Steps between C-alpha positions, in 0.01 A plus 500: 500500500786506249765760564547738202880481527485123451286543191746752358795268566322210331419716200866600463632143522622409154408157378750293304402412145356148493722252318757766403877457496695779667863568402757751618844558647670583825600863552836673491821304461306172474274616213620211282330250730151421374199393704176350373187326621147408397177596675254211531179500296304598812756768598546335839862381464838596360636193320819403314702771673848516348809713541775466238796492738595547861545864599845539661584798723876453538799491268586179319293241321202298605501130574625275219248355254161624390267599782211266574259736672151381589217699656174400660174627353378806690149603602396846385336691786186712469726807502693368196822397674687169517821344630684184403806327639748329272832324518796426277624145544805317370372236255806275454814377671582429862309808620183409308184642665701751707338843514723776356261787568145575605291772340188689601301684236226737613287688251194720460282541193413848372262635241572461130656154514794614714656331803806574715677361799820391669731200465698412813785250463667325795806285434604200707838428654799725440318704233259665748650843429383466136132523595285810451184628337390668177180657382344391173212590269295286261216554258253269329496439131 
């Protein structure tokens, strides 16, 4: 026997739009930082996840050079949520391939082509105090 509450929860789960690109920004003081990704044709994965720059939660500037942030593709659950880990790595010089920061993006799809979540940034080394988290929202289109 199927429990009615489970049926109701499944009915409320918002499906991502197949093949759509979602774009948005972080909230608050970091609203200039954009985030984007594509939903696979079968709506089973978040692909090409990108964030324009590293969110920094302390005074001062970020690491020198342009960020090189890469994320893994993420499976979209039956409830419409996903999470993906990423990292910013130094691409040249004597510290090449060193990790500057790690990121975790978690998101949940909602009705009407909307999606929202949290970006958590953790810095390596002496910059650990510059880590933190921000909420974000995206929409398809």
